[in-house]
C-alpha positions as CSV (number, residue, x, y, z in Angstrom):
1,M,-2.5,-2.3,40.5
2,E,1.1,-0.8,40.8
3,Q,2.3,-3.5,38.5
4,I,-0.1,-2.8,36.0
5,A,0.8,1.1,36.0
6,K,4.8,0.3,35.9
7,T,4.5,-2.4,33.0
8,S,2.2,-0.1,31.3
9,K,4.5,2.7,31.6
10,L,7.4,0.3,30.3
11,I,4.9,-0.6,27.1
12,K,4.3,3.1,26.7
13,K,7.8,4.1,26.4
14,I,8.4,1.4,24.0
15,L,5.5,2.6,21.9
16,D,6.7,6.1,21.9
17,I,9.8,4.6,20.5
18,L,8.2,2.4,17.8
19,F,6.1,5.0,16.8
20,W,9.3,7.3,15.5
21,V,11.0,4.4,14.5
22,A,8.0,3.6,12.3
23,A,7.6,7.4,11.1
24,A,11.3,7.8,10.2
25,V,11.5,4.2,8.1
26,G,8.3,5.2,6.4
27,I,9.6,8.5,5.3
28,I,13.1,6.8,4.4
29,A,11.3,4.3,2.3
30,L,8.7,6.7,0.7
31,I,11.7,9.1,-0.4
32,V,13.7,5.9,-1.8
33,A,10.7,4.9,-3.5
34,I,10.2,8.2,-5.1
35,T,13.4,8.4,-6.1
36,M,13.9,4.9,-7.8
37,L,10.4,6.2,-9.4
38,I,12.2,8.9,-10.8
39,V,15.5,7.4,-11.5
40,G,13.9,4.3,-13.1
41,A,11.2,6.4,-15.5
42,N,14.3,8.0,-17.3
43,G,15.7,4.6,-18.0
44,T,18.9,5.2,-16.1
45,L,19.0,2.7,-13.7
46,A,16.3,0.3,-15.4
47,D,18.7,-0.6,-18.4
48,E,21.5,-2.3,-16.0
49,L,18.9,-4.5,-13.9
50,K,17.0,-7.9,-14.4
51,I,13.6,-8.7,-13.5
52,S,13.1,-11.7,-11.4
53,L,9.5,-13.2,-10.7
54,T,8.8,-15.6,-8.4
55,L,5.9,-18.1,-9.2
56,G,5.4,-20.3,-5.9
57,N,8.3,-22.1,-5.5
58,Y,9.8,-21.2,-9.0
59,K,11.9,-18.1,-9.4
60,L,11.9,-16.5,-13.2
61,V,14.6,-14.3,-14.4
62,L,13.9,-12.3,-17.3
63,A,16.4,-11.9,-20.4
64,E,15.2,-8.2,-20.8
65,S,15.8,-5.1,-18.8
66,P,12.5,-3.4,-17.3
67,T,10.4,-1.2,-19.5
68,S,9.8,2.3,-17.8
69,K,6.2,0.9,-18.0
70,Q,7.1,-1.8,-15.9
71,W,9.4,0.3,-14.1
72,T,6.7,2.9,-13.0
73,A,4.3,0.1,-12.4
74,L,6.6,-1.9,-9.6
75,W,7.6,1.3,-7.8
76,S,4.3,2.9,-7.8
77,L,3.0,-0.3,-6.5
78,L,5.8,-0.1,-3.9
79,L,5.0,3.6,-2.9
80,V,1.4,2.7,-2.4
81,N,2.3,0.0,0.0
82,I,4.8,2.3,1.9
83,L,2.2,5.0,2.1
84,V,-0.5,2.6,3.2
85,F,1.4,0.3,5.8
86,G,3.3,3.4,7.0
87,S,0.7,5.3,7.6
88,A,-1.5,2.1,9.2
89,S,1.6,1.3,11.5
90,C,1.7,4.8,12.9
91,Y,-2.0,5.1,13.2
92,A,-2.1,1.8,15.1
93,L,0.9,2.7,17.2
94,K,-1.0,6.2,18.3
95,I,-3.9,4.3,19.2
96,L,-1.8,2.0,21.4
97,Q,-0.5,4.7,23.1
98,R,-3.8,6.2,23.9
99,I,-4.7,2.6,25.3
100,F,-1.7,2.6,27.7
101,R,-1.5,6.0,28.8
102,P,-4.5,5.8,31.6
103,M,-3.0,2.5,32.3
104,S,0.7,4.0,33.3
105,E,-1.4,6.5,35.4
106,G,-3.1,3.6,37.2
107,K,-6.3,3.8,35.7
108,P,-6.7,0.4,33.5
109,F,-10.6,1.1,33.3
110,D,-10.4,4.7,32.2
111,L,-13.2,5.9,29.8
112,S,-11.0,6.1,26.5
113,I,-9.6,2.4,26.6
114,S,-12.9,0.7,25.3
115,A,-13.1,3.5,22.8
116,S,-9.7,3.2,21.4
117,L,-9.6,-0.6,21.2
118,K,-12.9,-0.4,19.4
119,K,-11.1,2.0,17.1
120,L,-8.1,-0.1,17.1
121,A,-10.5,-2.9,15.9
122,Y,-12.1,-1.0,13.3
123,T,-8.4,-0.2,11.9
124,A,-7.3,-3.5,11.8
125,L,-10.6,-4.5,10.0
126,F,-10.1,-1.5,7.3
127,F,-6.3,-2.1,6.6
128,G,-6.7,-5.9,6.1
129,L,-9.3,-4.9,3.5
130,V,-7.2,-2.3,1.9
131,R,-4.0,-4.8,2.1
132,F,-6.2,-7.5,0.4
133,G,-7.4,-5.0,-2.4
134,L,-3.8,-4.3,-2.9
135,E,-2.8,-7.6,-3.1
136,C,-5.4,-8.1,-5.5
137,A,-4.2,-5.3,-7.6
138,A,-0.4,-6.2,-7.3
139,Q,-1.3,-9.5,-8.6
140,A,-3.5,-7.6,-11.7
141,I,-0.6,-5.2,-12.4
142,V,2.2,-7.9,-12.2
143,Y,0.1,-10.1,-14.4
144,D,-0.2,-7.5,-17.0
145,T,3.0,-5.7,-16.8
146,F,4.8,-8.7,-17.7
147,E,2.5,-10.2,-19.6
148,I,2.8,-13.6,-17.3
149,P,1.0,-15.6,-20.3
150,L,4.0,-15.1,-22.7
151,L,6.4,-16.4,-20.4
152,F,5.4,-19.7,-20.8
153,S,5.4,-22.3,-23.7
154,S,2.1,-21.5,-25.9
155,E,2.4,-25.1,-27.1
156,R,2.4,-26.6,-23.8
157,V,0.2,-24.0,-21.8
158,V,-3.4,-23.8,-22.4
159,S,-4.2,-20.8,-20.4
160,C,-2.7,-19.0,-17.6
161,S,-4.7,-17.1,-14.5
162,V,-4.2,-15.6,-11.3
163,S,-5.8,-16.5,-7.7
164,I,-5.7,-14.4,-5.0
165,V,-5.9,-16.0,-1.7
166,S,-6.6,-14.0,1.8
167,D,-5.8,-15.6,5.0
168,G,-8.9,-13.5,6.7
169,S,-6.6,-13.1,9.9
170,F,-7.6,-9.3,10.3
171,I,-11.1,-10.6,10.5
172,V,-10.1,-12.8,13.5
173,F,-8.1,-9.7,15.0
174,F,-11.0,-7.4,14.4
175,I,-13.3,-9.4,16.8
176,V,-11.2,-10.3,19.3
177,L,-10.4,-6.6,20.0
178,L,-13.9,-5.8,19.4
179,L,-14.7,-8.4,22.3
180,L,-11.9,-6.8,24.3
181,S,-13.5,-3.3,23.9
182,Y,-16.8,-4.5,25.2
183,I,-15.0,-6.2,28.1
184,F,-13.3,-3.1,29.0
185,K,-16.3,-1.0,28.9
186,Y,-18.1,-3.9,31.1
187,G,-14.9,-3.1,33.5
188,E,-15.4,0.6,33.1
189,G,-19.0,0.7,34.3
190,L,-17.6,-1.5,37.1
191,Q,-15.1,1.1,38.1
192,R,-17.5,3.6,38.1
193,L,-20.0,2.2,40.2
194,S,-17.4,1.2,42.6
195,D,-16.2,4.9,42.8
196,E,-19.7,6.1,43.1
197,T,-20.4,3.7,46.1
198,L,-17.1,5.1,47.9
């Protein structure tokens, strides 16, 4: 039990540091994205840059500089990604801190742990679905913004389409975390019975 408490204290300290690092990096990235969105929309920086698109193993460098519409679309997409994944990371780290707090106090089967694990499971599922939605939106925005079909010779290419595939690993995380929450809930019940008999 003492080893669990000691290890949990160490993990909790690491999670505390990671939370503040994630928050700081998220805020800095947000500021950079907003600045680039504003600067690029004015056309000052966009004129000097070339856009490259990666299509599978192929990288295409476009001859033209990005238009303000393209610049705004790209940086807006990045801004949304930073907001969503920055907040998801901080929220997940906060839940993990709540899980390891009672463990660091020598209470591995505290009543709050199973609830926090269940919350973490649903958070993984929710943000996995959001990530898939953002992937779909990103592909659609890039396809429309850069007019992907026009990049290919019309004599040789009959059609151009986008296919979006998600790995679905977030569903596995959801199921594993949900099962862990039920295991800890069972352990909490056993701990309560043990405490009552003493």
